[in-house]
Backbone as CSV, one residue per row, in Angstrom:
resi,resn,N_x,N_y,N_z,CA_x,CA_y,CA_z,C_x,C_y,C_z
1,UNK,0.842,-1.174,0.000,0.000,0.000,0.000,0.887,1.237,0.000
2,UNK,0.484,2.247,-0.740,1.244,3.489,-0.818,0.340,4.646,-0.441
3,UNK,0.844,5.538,0.388,0.123,6.740,0.797,0.867,7.916,0.198
4,UNK,0.254,8.598,-0.773,0.964,9.665,-1.475,0.305,11.026,-1.324
5,UNK,-0.635,11.157,-0.411,-1.353,12.422,-0.273,-0.521,13.490,0.421
6,UNK,0.600,13.128,0.986,1.420,14.081,1.726,1.017,14.103,3.188
7,UNK,1.915,14.568,3.990,1.684,14.636,5.433,1.770,16.086,5.860
8,UNK,0.687,16.604,6.367,0.711,17.969,6.881,0.579,17.987,8.398
9,UNK,0.025,16.903,8.964,-0.233,16.873,10.406,0.112,15.514,10.983
10,UNK,0.201,15.453,12.302,0.399,14.185,13.005,-0.747,13.235,12.659
11,UNK,-1.959,13.765,12.574,-3.119,12.939,12.237,-2.965,12.291,10.860
12,UNK,-2.393,13.025,9.883,-2.146,12.466,8.552,-1.183,11.273,8.639
13,UNK,-0.126,11.426,9.422,0.860,10.351,9.569,0.245,9.143,10.259
14,UNK,-0.537,9.383,11.300,-1.198,8.281,12.009,-2.142,7.551,11.074
15,UNK,-2.901,8.283,10.279,-3.832,7.658,9.333,-3.090,6.796,8.317
16,UNK,-1.975,7.294,7.796,-1.199,6.532,6.816,-0.582,5.286,7.441
17,UNK,-0.049,5.411,8.644,0.607,4.286,9.300,-0.371,3.258,9.852
18,UNK,-1.610,3.651,10.090,-2.594,2.735,10.685,-2.949,1.571,9.766
19,UNK,-2.607,1.663,8.490,-2.884,0.579,7.545,-1.899,-0.580,7.695
20,UNK,-0.837,-0.393,8.476,0.220,-1.390,8.595,0.218,-2.049,9.966
21,UNK,0.747,-3.262,10.010,0.922,-3.987,11.265,1.853,-3.168,12.159
22,UNK,1.455,-2.894,13.401,2.301,-2.088,14.293,3.686,-2.680,14.546
23,UNK,3.873,-3.962,14.301,5.177,-4.598,14.519,6.103,-4.461,13.303
24,UNK,5.621,-3.861,12.211,6.426,-3.696,11.006,7.556,-2.706,11.267
25,UNK,8.805,-3.041,10.883,9.912,-2.100,11.074,9.642,-0.774,10.354
26,UNK,10.124,0.310,10.941,9.933,1.647,10.403,11.293,2.225,10.049
27,UNK,11.423,2.757,8.849,12.674,3.374,8.390,12.344,4.716,7.752
28,UNK,13.358,5.553,7.633,13.252,6.810,6.919,14.130,6.693,5.677
29,UNK,13.559,6.960,4.516,14.312,6.953,3.265,14.791,8.377,2.996
30,UNK,16.077,8.504,2.638,16.653,9.818,2.370,17.437,9.804,1.064
31,UNK,17.738,10.974,0.558,18.616,11.181,-0.587,18.157,10.459,-1.845
32,UNK,17.132,10.957,-2.523,16.636,10.277,-3.727,17.715,9.973,-4.766
33,UNK,18.741,10.805,-4.896,19.797,10.569,-5.879,20.755,9.454,-5.485
34,UNK,20.858,9.176,-4.206,21.710,8.107,-3.676,20.978,7.562,-2.453
35,UNK,19.907,6.773,-2.695,18.968,6.402,-1.633,19.593,5.605,-0.488
36,UNK,19.335,6.089,0.715,19.800,5.435,1.929,18.609,5.241,2.861
37,UNK,18.775,4.331,3.819,17.743,4.119,4.828,18.316,4.372,6.210
38,UNK,17.484,4.979,7.063,17.878,5.323,8.421,16.807,4.852,9.392
39,UNK,17.222,4.574,10.615,16.267,4.335,11.682,15.652,5.664,12.088
40,UNK,14.477,5.624,12.664,13.868,6.803,13.257,14.428,6.914,14.664
41,UNK,15.052,8.045,14.986,15.738,8.171,16.273,14.937,8.949,17.303
42,UNK,14.250,9.980,16.857,13.570,10.848,17.809,12.273,11.390,17.231
43,UNK,11.366,11.672,18.122,10.165,12.430,17.806,10.104,13.536,18.846
44,UNK,10.163,14.773,18.391,10.158,15.912,19.304,9.142,16.944,18.828
45,UNK,8.797,17.842,19.739,7.884,18.928,19.406,8.534,20.251,19.765
46,UNK,8.409,21.196,18.867,8.859,22.556,19.151,7.674,23.486,18.955
47,UNK,7.604,24.615,19.538,8.541,25.023,20.569,8.178,24.397,21.905
48,UNK,9.153,24.178,22.701,8.991,23.805,24.099,9.671,24.899,24.898
49,UNK,9.615,24.811,26.172,10.290,25.798,27.014,11.749,25.366,27.176
50,UNK,12.447,25.268,26.025,13.824,24.776,26.019,14.755,25.671,26.821
51,UNK,14.439,26.947,26.897,15.297,27.861,27.639,15.032,27.813,29.134
52,UNK,13.921,27.172,29.511,13.617,27.021,30.926,13.297,28.319,31.636
53,UNK,12.858,29.322,30.895,12.586,30.610,31.527,11.146,30.746,32.019
54,UNK,10.327,29.731,31.769,8.956,29.742,32.253,7.989,30.512,31.380
55,UNK,8.492,31.186,30.349,7.599,31.905,29.438,6.980,30.936,28.445
56,UNK,5.677,31.041,28.228,5.057,30.139,27.266,5.532,30.447,25.848
57,UNK,5.713,29.405,25.021,6.137,29.645,23.640,5.041,30.377,22.865
58,UNK,5.465,31.182,21.890,4.506,31.930,21.083,4.364,31.359,19.676
59,UNK,5.308,30.534,19.230,5.220,29.931,17.904,4.282,28.730,17.940
60,UNK,3.617,28.426,16.807,2.759,27.242,16.771,3.609,25.972,16.889
61,UNK,3.070,24.899,17.492,3.848,23.675,17.649,4.062,22.948,16.324
62,UNK,5.209,22.307,16.218,5.555,21.458,15.076,6.170,20.186,15.639
63,UNK,5.792,19.017,15.108,6.385,17.744,15.502,7.449,17.383,14.475
64,UNK,8.630,17.002,14.956,9.777,16.670,14.097,10.145,15.205,14.268
65,UNK,10.437,14.542,13.150,10.937,13.166,13.155,12.426,13.242,12.844
66,UNK,13.235,12.748,13.746,14.682,12.814,13.569,15.243,11.512,13.035
67,UNK,16.000,11.609,11.945,16.662,10.432,11.386,17.764,9.990,12.328
68,UNK,17.898,8.684,12.476,18.917,8.122,13.344,20.004,7.434,12.558
69,UNK,20.459,6.340,13.104,21.557,5.567,12.520,21.251,5.156,11.090
70,UNK,22.252,5.316,10.224,22.105,4.862,8.841,22.185,3.342,8.826
71,UNK,21.188,2.717,8.229,21.115,1.261,8.177,21.820,0.734,6.931
72,UNK,21.809,1.504,5.869,22.444,1.080,4.627,21.736,1.679,3.433
73,UNK,22.040,1.121,2.272,21.396,1.575,1.043,19.919,1.195,1.076
74,UNK,19.100,2.034,0.468,17.679,1.755,0.369,17.473,0.620,-0.627
75,UNK,16.704,-0.415,-0.273,16.454,-1.489,-1.233,15.803,-0.935,-2.506
76,UNK,16.151,-1.536,-3.637,15.617,-1.081,-4.920,14.094,-1.084,-4.935
77,UNK,13.492,-2.066,-4.278,12.026,-2.132,-4.254,11.431,-0.916,-3.538
78,UNK,12.103,-0.445,-2.485,11.629,0.741,-1.763,11.838,1.994,-2.601
79,UNK,13.000,2.109,-3.257,13.262,3.263,-4.118,12.232,3.327,-5.243
80,UNK,11.910,2.178,-5.819,10.896,2.123,-6.883,9.526,2.547,-6.348
81,UNK,9.178,2.043,-5.167,7.870,2.385,-4.579,7.765,3.878,-4.299
82,UNK,8.893,4.517,-3.970,8.912,5.958,-3.713,9.008,6.777,-4.989
83,UNK,9.229,6.108,-6.114,9.385,6.818,-7.392,10.753,7.417,-7.569
84,UNK,11.750,6.874,-6.851,13.134,7.358,-6.941,13.909,6.448,-7.881
85,UNK,14.738,7.027,-8.738,15.597,6.204,-9.582,16.845,5.861,-8.808
86,UNK,17.413,4.702,-9.112,18.651,4.276,-8.442,19.803,4.325,-9.395
């Protein structure tokens, strides 16, 4: 199954991922010209009170997915599914 509508919100990502078995490994594909795969290392939200000054943040929140350890080259089947040439 392929979800190509784009992700604008956490809800969009949850909806796309809900079609898969929760035990399925999750990777991040990067660099379409030289496709690599990475583990997902972090999920964070900004702004937070990172400065610890007690002032509430004024910017709207954004959730970030951080790429982790590089696992290796992206399998050709994954690159094809993403529409990336190898």
